[in-house]
N, C-alpha and C positions, 0 to 999 in steps of 0.2 A: 565542411563535411558534406559529402555527396548524399542527396536525398533520393532514395530509390523508390520506385513504384511500389505501392502497397495494395495487396489484395485481401487484407484482413477483413474488410467489410463484406466483400462478396463471399469469402470463405465462411464467415459467421452466418450469413443468410442461408447459404446452402446447408450448413450443418443443422441449423434450426429447422429448415424445411424437411431434411432427412429424418430428424428426430420425430417430427409430427407425422410423417408418412409411416414410420415404423410403428408408432402408437396406433395409427389408423389400421394398419395391416393386422396388428395383434388383436384389436377390438373386433374387426371383421371376422377373423378366424375364430375368436372365442364365441361369437354369436352363431356362426355356422356350425361349429363343433357341438354346441348345445342343441341346436336344431337337428343335427345328424343322429343324435342318440335315438335308439329304438323306442324309448319310453317318453320321448319329447312330445309335448302337447302342441299339435299343429295348429289348433284353433287359437292358441295364445300368441302366435307369431305376429309381431307388429311389422307388417311389410313396408309401410312408408319409412319407418326407422331403419330397417335393413337396407332399403334402396338408398336412402340418404347417406348411410354410413359407407356403403360401397362407392357411391359417387364421390363423396368427400375424400376417401382414400385414394381413388384414382386421380382426383384433381391434385392432391398433395404429392403423389408420385410424379405427376406431370410437371408440377412446379419445381420439384427438386431436380428433375432431369434437365429442365430448361436452364436452371441456374448452373448446374454442373457443366452442361454443354457450353454455356457462355464462358465459363472460366477456362475450360480447355482451349477454346478459341482465342480468348484474350491472352493466355499464356503463350500460345503458339505465335500470335501476332507480335508479342513483345520479343520473343526469341528470334523471329525473322528480322525484326528491327535491329536487335543486338548483333545478329550475324552480319547484316549490311553495314552497320557502324564499324564492326571489327574489320571488315574488308576495306573500308574507306581509310583505315589507318595506314594501309599500304598502297591503296589505289584510289586516288581522289575522284576518279571518274566512275567508280563502282556505284551503280544504281542511278546515275544521272540520266542514262538513256532508257531506263525502265519506263514504260508507258503508264504504269499504275501510279496512283497518288502517293503511295508509300515511298517508292523510289525517288520521286521528284522532291518530296519533302525532306528525306534524309540527305539527298544530294545537296541541299542548301546549307547544311550545318555539319560541324565536326564534333564527335563525341570523344571524350577522353576515356582511356582504359579504365580509370576508377569508376566512371559513370556506367560504362558497359558492364563491368564486373558486379557493381552494386545491383543493377537491374536483374542480372542473371541470378545473383544470390536470392533476391526477393522472389523471383520466379520459381526457384528451387524450393524455397520455404513454402510457397503456396502449393507447389506440386506435391510436396510431402504431405501436407494437410489434405489435399484433394485425393491423393492416393489412399490415405487412411480412410477417407469417406467411402471411396469405391469398395474397399475391402469390407467395411462394415455394412454397406448397402447390399453388396452381393450376398453376404452371409444371411442378412435379414430377409432378402427377397427369395433366396433359394429355400430357406426354412419356411417362409410364409407360403411359397408356391407349393411345396410338398405337403404342408399341413392342409392348405385349402383344397388341394386336389384329393387328398385322402378323405377329408370330410365330405367333399362333393361326391366321391364314389359311394360313401355310405348313404347319402341322401338319395342317390340314383338307385341304389339297391332297395331302399325303403319304398321308393315309387314303383320299382319293378315288382316288389312283393304285392303291393296294392293292385297293380295291373293284373297280376296273376289271380288275385282274389276276385277282381271284377270280371275277368274272363270266365272264371269258374262259375260264378253266380249267373252270368249270362248264358253259359252253356247249359246249366241246369234249368234255367227258365225257358230257354228255347226247346229243351227236351220235353217240356210239359205241353207244348203247343199241340202236337199231334194227338196226345191223349185227351186234352180238353176238347179239341175239335170232334174227336170220336165220341166222347160222352155226350156232347151237345147234340150230335146227329142221332145218337141212339135214343136219347130222351124222346125226341119227336116221333120215333118209330116204335116205341115200346107198346106192347099189346095189353099189358095189365098194370094196375096201379102200383103193385108191389115192386115190379121191375123198374117202373118209372121213378118211384120214390128212392130206390137204391141208386139208380143212375144219377139222379139229381143231387143226392148226398155226396157221391163221389166227385161229381162235377164241381160242387161248391168247395169241397176239400182241395181239389187241384187248382182252382182259380185262387183260393186263399193262399195256397203255397206259392203260386206264381206271383201274387201281389207281394208276399213277404220277401221273395227273392228280389223283386224290383226295388223294394224298400231298402234291402241290404245294399244293392248297387248304388242307390241314391245316397246312402249314408257314407259309402266309400269315396264317392266322387270329390267332395270338398278336400279330403286329405290328399288325394292324388293331385288336385289342382294346386294345393298349397306347396307340396313338394316340387312340382314342376316349376312353380314361380320361384322358389328358392334356387333351383338349378339354373334357371335363366339369369337370375341376379348374379350368382357367384361364378358362373361360367365366364362372364365378362371379366370379372376380377382375375380369374386364373389366366385368361388370355393376356390381360394387361401385364400381369406379373411376369409372364414368359417373355413378352416383348421387352419389358424393362430390364430383365436379366441380359438379354442379347445387347441392349443399348449400353449397359454398364460394361460388358465385355469389350465392346468396340471402343468406348471412351477410355477404359483402363489400358487397353492395348496401345492406343495412340499416346496416352500420357506416358507410358513406360518408355516408348521410343523417344518421345520429346524430352524426357528427363535425361536420357543418354546424350541427346543433342546438346542440351543446356550444359551438362557437366563437361562434355568435350570442348564446347566453345569457351566455357569459363577457364578451363585449363589452358587453352590456347591464349586467351587474353592475358592471364596472369603470368604465363611463362615468357611471353613476348614483350611485356611492358618494360619500357625504359624511361625512367628508373623503375626498379621492381616495385610492385604494389605492396603497401604495408600489410602485414598479416593481421587478420581479424579473427575473433572467436566466433565460430559458426554455431547456429542453433543445432541442437542434438539431432533433430530429424534430417537437416541438410547434411550434416557430417555423416550420418548413417547412409544416405543416398550416395555420397561420394565414395565412402568406404566400400560399399557394395559394388560400385562401378569399378573401382580399382582392383577388387578381388576377382572380378569376372574377366577371364582372359579373352572372352569374345566381346566384351563391351566396346562399343564404337565400331565393331567390324561391319563392313557393308552397310553403314548407317543410312546412307542416302536411299538405297533401294528398299531397305526395311521400313524406313519412314514413309516412302511412297506407298508401300503396300498397306501400312497401318492407316494412312490418310485416306486411301481408297475405301477400305472397309468402313472407316468412320463416316465418310461421306455417304456411302451406299446405305448404311444402316440408319444414320441420323439426319442426313440432308439429301435424300434422293432427288429432291426437286432441282438441286444444283446440277445433277448429271444431265438433265434434259435442257438446261439453259443454253440458248444460242450463244455463240462466241461473242457476238456484238453486244448482247445484253449482259454478259458476264463482266465486261469491262466496267470498273468503278467510275462514277462521275466525279466531277471536281468537288461536289458538295458532300459526298458520302465517303465513309471509311470503308476500305476494302475488307472483305472477310478472308480469313486464311483457312 
């Protein structure tokens, strides 16, 4: 019995990381939503907890993305290996002249069609699971992004309302300055005690009003500072969510093309095998991928160029450092595995 590569462990780790990240996003949104309410008590906000929650959520999203990215690359590498093994069934020199380690290693051995097909079936099973994760992750991220953005808009509106109140108080306090200055000057030049007493009383009233306005401004400042701190904390989360959505789109786009490649290669291996490969019952998810491929009249069309475009988007979005890598540095060494 052929033992195929298993991705079950990696898939389970990614699924657990995604579940944790979704819980983190929900908790962060619940906290922000509560603080965004107009009657929320700003002095009761525990900022260290808020900041820790957002940092943890961002870290969980990063962990899931790292695991998902690794899976996409591992599956692509396995597919490239299967493709080279398939070509070696008809051309023993295929891959022997390849300068990379992958080509040299494959060139030293021959794989049987049953082994190639088993690896492709395993890759498709993992692809189906990963595709489901991408769909779930995108729904959760888009929902969280929209909710977080809406809550953040309300927080910004609350801060703007306080800004307006502070500006109004400052305007009124500034408007008293000429009157206070005038009364103070008039007191020193008053010719009789009655006039002086009246001016002093008005001066005291104006300065008291000014002091009261300054006190109102000081009372408003902590609320404004609290709201601004919330904005700073959650703007980072909104930006990260937006970036993660773009990353999922790039990974899902590549995976979709890679699934087509795997199915086309599996069909080639099974149809060309002599003697024919024994039929096996496929997992429901894999059978669904193949059925969708067969139902799509454009499936497999212009596959090489579409894969090249998807790989380019994937690299630019998720591995931009590879685009600037010198050609000499891009060559894998004897001791390291090549990245696909």
